[in-house]
C-alpha positions as CSV (number, residue, x, y, z in Angstrom):
1,M,-45.2,32.0,-18.8
2,P,-41.6,30.4,-18.8
3,T,-41.3,26.6,-19.3
4,T,-39.4,24.5,-16.9
5,Q,-36.5,22.5,-18.5
6,K,-37.4,18.6,-18.0
7,K,-35.3,16.9,-15.6
8,P,-33.0,14.0,-16.9
9,V,-33.9,10.5,-16.0
10,V,-31.5,8.9,-13.7
11,I,-32.0,5.2,-12.7
12,V,-30.2,4.1,-9.5
13,T,-30.0,0.3,-9.4
14,R,-29.7,-0.1,-5.6
15,K,-30.8,1.7,-2.4
16,L,-28.4,4.7,-1.4
17,P,-28.2,6.6,1.8
18,D,-31.2,8.6,2.2
19,V,-29.2,11.9,2.0
20,V,-28.0,11.1,-1.4
21,E,-31.3,9.8,-2.7
22,T,-33.1,12.9,-1.5
23,R,-30.5,15.2,-3.4
24,M,-30.7,13.1,-6.5
25,R,-34.7,13.6,-6.3
26,E,-33.9,17.3,-6.1
27,L,-31.6,17.5,-9.1
28,F,-32.9,14.8,-11.4
29,D,-35.9,12.7,-12.3
30,A,-34.4,10.0,-10.1
31,K,-35.9,6.4,-10.3
32,L,-34.8,4.8,-6.9
33,N,-34.8,1.2,-5.8
34,V,-36.2,1.9,-2.3
35,D,-36.5,-1.9,-1.3
36,D,-32.8,-2.6,-2.5
37,T,-33.7,-5.6,-4.6
38,P,-30.9,-6.5,-6.9
39,M,-31.9,-5.7,-10.7
40,T,-32.1,-8.7,-13.0
41,H,-30.4,-8.5,-16.3
42,A,-33.9,-7.7,-18.0
43,D,-34.3,-5.0,-15.3
44,L,-31.0,-3.4,-16.3
45,V,-31.8,-3.7,-20.1
46,A,-35.1,-2.0,-19.4
47,A,-33.3,0.8,-17.4
48,A,-30.7,1.3,-20.2
49,K,-33.6,1.8,-22.6
50,T,-35.1,4.7,-20.8
51,A,-32.5,6.2,-18.6
52,D,-30.5,9.5,-19.6
53,V,-28.1,8.3,-16.8
54,L,-27.8,4.9,-15.3
55,V,-26.2,4.7,-11.6
56,P,-25.2,1.0,-11.2
57,T,-23.2,-0.5,-8.5
58,V,-20.1,-2.6,-8.7
59,T,-22.4,-5.8,-8.5
60,D,-24.5,-4.9,-11.5
61,R,-23.3,-6.3,-14.6
62,I,-23.5,-3.7,-17.3
63,D,-22.2,-5.9,-20.1
64,R,-22.5,-5.8,-23.8
65,G,-25.9,-7.6,-23.8
66,V,-27.3,-4.5,-21.7
67,L,-25.4,-1.8,-23.6
68,S,-26.3,-3.2,-26.9
69,Q,-30.1,-2.6,-26.1
70,A,-29.6,1.0,-24.6
71,G,-31.6,3.8,-25.8
72,P,-30.1,6.5,-27.7
73,Q,-30.8,8.9,-24.8
74,L,-28.4,7.0,-22.6
75,R,-25.5,9.4,-22.2
76,L,-23.7,8.7,-19.0
77,I,-23.1,5.5,-16.7
78,A,-22.2,7.0,-13.1
79,N,-20.9,4.0,-11.3
80,F,-21.4,3.9,-7.7
81,G,-18.0,2.6,-6.8
82,T,-14.3,2.8,-7.8
83,G,-13.9,-0.5,-9.7
84,V,-15.4,-0.6,-13.2
85,D,-14.8,-4.2,-14.0
86,N,-18.6,-4.6,-13.8
87,I,-19.1,-2.5,-16.8
88,D,-18.0,-3.2,-20.6
89,L,-15.9,0.0,-21.1
90,D,-15.2,-0.9,-24.9
91,T,-18.8,-1.2,-25.7
92,A,-19.9,1.9,-23.7
93,R,-17.2,3.9,-25.6
94,N,-18.3,2.6,-29.0
95,R,-21.7,3.5,-28.3
96,G,-20.8,7.0,-27.3
97,I,-21.6,6.3,-23.6
98,A,-19.4,8.1,-20.9
99,V,-18.5,6.3,-17.6
100,T,-17.5,7.8,-14.4
101,N,-16.5,6.1,-11.0
102,T,-15.8,7.2,-7.4
103,P,-12.3,7.3,-6.7
104,G,-10.5,8.3,-3.5
105,V,-13.2,8.5,-1.2
106,L,-13.1,4.8,0.1
107,T,-9.3,4.7,0.5
108,E,-9.1,5.4,4.2
109,D,-11.9,3.0,5.0
110,T,-10.6,0.1,2.8
111,A,-7.0,0.8,4.3
112,D,-8.4,0.4,7.8
113,M,-10.2,-2.9,7.1
114,T,-7.1,-4.1,5.3
115,M,-5.2,-3.2,8.5
116,A,-7.9,-5.0,10.6
117,L,-7.5,-8.3,8.6
118,I,-3.6,-8.0,8.7
119,L,-4.0,-7.9,12.5
120,A,-6.9,-10.3,12.9
121,V,-5.6,-13.5,10.9
122,P,-2.1,-13.9,12.6
123,R,-3.7,-13.2,16.0
124,R,-6.5,-15.4,15.7
125,I,-9.0,-12.7,16.9
126,A,-12.1,-14.4,15.0
127,E,-11.4,-17.7,16.8
128,G,-11.0,-16.1,20.4
129,A,-14.2,-14.0,19.8
130,A,-16.1,-17.2,18.3
131,Y,-14.9,-19.4,21.2
132,L,-16.2,-17.1,24.1
133,K,-19.6,-16.6,22.2
134,D,-20.2,-20.4,21.7
135,A,-22.3,-21.5,24.6
136,K,-20.8,-25.3,24.4
137,N,-17.4,-23.8,25.5
138,Q,-16.4,-23.1,29.0
139,W,-13.6,-20.7,29.1
140,A,-11.2,-21.9,31.9
141,G,-9.1,-18.6,32.0
142,W,-5.7,-17.4,30.8
143,S,-3.1,-20.0,29.7
144,P,0.2,-19.5,28.7
145,T,-0.1,-21.7,25.8
146,W,-3.5,-21.4,24.7
147,M,-4.8,-19.6,21.4
148,L,-1.3,-18.6,20.4
149,G,-1.0,-16.5,17.3
150,H,2.0,-14.8,15.6
151,R,3.6,-11.4,16.2
152,I,3.3,-8.9,13.3
153,F,5.8,-6.5,14.3
154,G,8.9,-6.8,12.3
155,K,7.3,-9.0,9.8
156,R,7.6,-8.4,5.9
157,L,4.2,-7.1,4.4
158,G,4.1,-7.4,0.5
159,I,1.7,-5.1,-1.0
160,I,0.4,-6.0,-4.5
161,G,-0.9,-2.7,-6.0
162,M,0.6,0.7,-4.7
163,G,-1.9,3.1,-5.6
164,R,-4.0,5.1,-3.1
165,I,-5.2,2.3,-1.1
166,G,-2.0,0.4,-1.2
167,Q,-0.1,3.6,-0.1
168,A,-2.6,4.1,2.8
169,V,-2.1,0.4,4.0
170,A,1.4,1.0,3.8
171,H,1.6,4.0,6.2
172,R,-0.6,2.2,8.6
173,A,1.6,-1.0,8.4
174,K,4.6,0.9,9.1
175,A,3.2,2.4,12.4
176,F,2.7,-1.3,13.4
177,G,6.3,-1.9,12.7
178,L,5.9,-4.1,9.5
179,Q,8.6,-4.0,6.8
180,I,7.1,-2.6,3.7
181,H,7.6,-4.3,0.4
182,Y,5.5,-3.8,-2.9
183,H,4.9,-4.7,-6.4
184,N,3.3,-2.4,-8.9
185,R,3.0,-1.6,-12.6
186,K,5.2,1.5,-11.8
187,R,7.7,2.4,-9.1
188,V,6.3,5.1,-6.8
189,S,8.5,7.9,-6.3
190,A,11.7,8.0,-4.5
191,E,10.4,10.4,-1.8
192,L,7.4,8.1,-1.1
193,E,9.6,4.9,-0.9
194,Q,12.0,6.8,1.6
195,D,9.0,7.8,3.5
196,L,7.6,4.5,3.8
197,E,11.0,2.6,4.0
198,A,9.5,0.5,1.1
199,T,11.3,-1.9,-1.0
200,Y,10.2,-2.3,-4.7
201,W,10.0,-5.6,-6.3
202,E,9.7,-5.6,-10.2
203,S,9.2,-9.3,-10.0
204,L,6.0,-10.3,-8.3
205,D,7.3,-13.9,-8.2
206,Q,10.5,-12.7,-6.0
207,M,8.5,-10.8,-3.8
208,L,5.9,-13.5,-3.0
209,M,8.7,-16.1,-2.0
210,R,10.0,-13.8,0.8
211,M,6.8,-12.2,2.3
212,D,5.5,-13.0,5.7
213,I,2.0,-11.3,4.9
214,V,0.7,-10.4,1.4
215,S,-1.9,-7.8,0.9
216,V,-3.8,-7.6,-2.5
217,N,-4.6,-4.2,-3.4
218,C,-4.8,-4.0,-7.0
219,P,-8.0,-3.6,-9.3
220,H,-9.5,-6.4,-11.0
221,T,-8.7,-6.2,-14.9
222,P,-8.1,-8.8,-17.5
223,A,-4.3,-8.6,-16.6
224,T,-4.9,-9.1,-12.9
225,Y,-7.5,-12.0,-13.1
226,H,-5.8,-14.9,-11.1
227,L,-2.6,-12.7,-10.6
228,L,-2.3,-15.0,-7.7
229,S,-2.5,-18.2,-9.7
230,A,-1.9,-21.7,-8.5
231,R,1.8,-21.3,-9.5
232,R,2.2,-18.2,-7.8
233,L,0.5,-19.2,-4.4
234,K,2.8,-22.2,-4.4
235,L,5.8,-19.7,-3.9
236,L,4.5,-18.4,-0.7
237,K,6.1,-19.8,2.5
238,P,3.8,-22.1,4.5
239,T,4.0,-19.4,7.4
240,A,2.6,-16.8,5.0
241,Y,-0.8,-15.0,5.2
242,I,-2.8,-13.5,2.5
243,V,-5.2,-10.4,2.9
244,N,-7.7,-9.3,0.0
245,T,-10.0,-6.4,0.2
246,A,-9.5,-5.7,-3.6
247,R,-11.4,-8.2,-5.9
248,G,-11.9,-11.9,-5.6
249,E,-10.9,-12.5,-8.8
250,V,-7.4,-11.6,-8.4
251,I,-6.7,-14.9,-6.5
252,D,-7.4,-18.4,-7.7
253,E,-9.7,-19.2,-4.9
254,N,-9.9,-22.9,-5.4
255,E,-6.2,-23.3,-5.1
256,L,-6.1,-21.0,-2.2
257,S,-8.8,-23.0,-0.3
258,R,-6.9,-26.2,-1.0
259,M,-3.6,-24.7,0.2
260,I,-5.1,-23.6,3.4
261,E,-6.8,-27.0,3.9
262,A,-3.4,-28.6,3.6
263,G,-1.6,-26.3,5.6
264,S,0.5,-24.9,2.8
265,I,-0.5,-21.4,3.8
266,A,-0.9,-20.2,7.3
267,G,-4.2,-18.5,6.8
268,A,-6.0,-15.8,5.0
269,G,-8.1,-12.6,5.8
270,L,-10.5,-11.9,3.0
271,D,-13.4,-9.5,2.3
272,V,-13.9,-10.3,-1.2
273,F,-14.4,-13.4,-3.2
274,E,-14.2,-14.9,-6.8
275,H,-17.7,-15.8,-7.2
276,E,-19.5,-13.3,-5.1
277,P,-22.2,-13.8,-3.2
278,A,-21.2,-17.4,-3.4
279,V,-18.2,-18.3,-1.1
280,N,-16.2,-21.4,-1.3
281,P,-17.5,-23.7,1.7
282,K,-14.0,-24.7,2.5
283,L,-13.0,-21.1,3.3
284,L,-15.8,-20.6,5.5
285,A,-15.1,-23.7,7.4
286,S,-11.6,-23.1,8.2
287,D,-10.5,-21.7,11.3
288,R,-7.7,-20.1,9.7
289,V,-9.7,-17.8,7.5
290,F,-11.0,-14.7,8.6
291,A,-14.0,-14.0,6.1
292,L,-16.1,-10.8,5.8
293,P,-19.0,-10.0,3.4
294,H,-17.2,-7.4,1.2
295,M,-17.6,-4.7,3.8
296,S,-14.2,-3.0,3.8
297,S,-15.8,0.2,2.4
298,A,-18.9,-0.1,4.5
299,T,-19.0,3.1,6.4
300,L,-21.8,5.7,6.2
301,E,-19.3,8.5,5.8
302,G,-17.9,6.6,2.8
303,R,-21.1,5.8,1.0
304,I,-22.2,9.4,1.4
305,D,-19.0,10.6,-0.1
306,M,-19.4,8.1,-2.9
307,G,-23.1,9.3,-3.6
308,E,-21.7,13.0,-3.5
309,K,-19.3,12.2,-6.3
310,V,-21.8,10.3,-8.5
311,I,-23.9,13.5,-8.2
312,I,-21.1,15.9,-9.1
313,N,-20.2,13.6,-12.1
314,I,-23.8,13.6,-13.4
315,K,-24.2,17.4,-12.9
316,A,-20.8,18.2,-14.7
317,Y,-21.6,16.0,-17.6
318,L,-25.1,17.1,-18.1
319,D,-23.9,20.7,-17.8
320,G,-21.5,20.1,-20.8
321,H,-18.4,19.9,-18.6
322,A,-15.8,17.1,-18.3
323,P,-16.8,15.2,-15.3
324,P,-13.9,14.9,-12.8
325,D,-13.9,11.0,-12.5
326,R,-14.4,10.0,-16.1
327,V,-13.2,6.5,-16.9
328,H,-11.2,5.6,-19.9
329,P,-10.3,1.8,-20.9
330,A,-6.7,2.6,-20.9
331,M,-6.9,3.5,-17.1
332,F,-7.5,-0.3,-16.2
């Protein structure tokens, strides 16, 4: 009688869409987190000790403390997310543990939300919506000078990070009549620059001084931590806006909140924060900050696509093939 091969143990740290979890159960000995309670450090250590494959999310800290206690059977960390700043890549590599992520599938969703914030902050959309919903207010009707915002057509948009998402933002912004400027580690192709009518700035400082809106679309790495430092934030015009759908750690949040409160920056649209899930109360209290709870990639379609990428990476690796989305420290 033929023996059935034992399924690999795959531990998933958070609740994923049902269709993704069902497929994981079919293919693997999948241990699911059906109540979506975030795992503690001790829980992650326990998972690393027993899993063949660990599927964390971007909020799970897979640090040296977790990886140093991983069992010898842990072969792959298949991150449910594009950013991998939650994983100690060097320690994983030294222990022979492969790491994969889910690039590409969230590009359009994140770019859509970035564009929404670019529109929302100068046009004071959150303020207007909140005013109508507040029962204490009695709207008197249209007025020629009430709730005035600022036009975005013709303004200069400075994109920090011209990868997939930055380029998708640029295409959208161009359609709205914004002038596209960008700073990136590497200059994009001449063809793309021509298509976007984009201006490249080798110096981030020089670009920041001239922009009306700045969009942060770069990953969080040691090199980009507080890339928008207190010194750089002070380079911005007092009429400038900042939009961040990348990672909160890229901006010095304390300085940003101080400058918004002082009127040194016109406002900000933020989907990410430096100390998530904690949010600086000064930012939440400001009428000039449009704050969202890290939801720029939150579409059902996007989450399912992420799950499918995770499954493909796991299957490819366990079948002895190179996973399509393997991460190397040098990439970040």
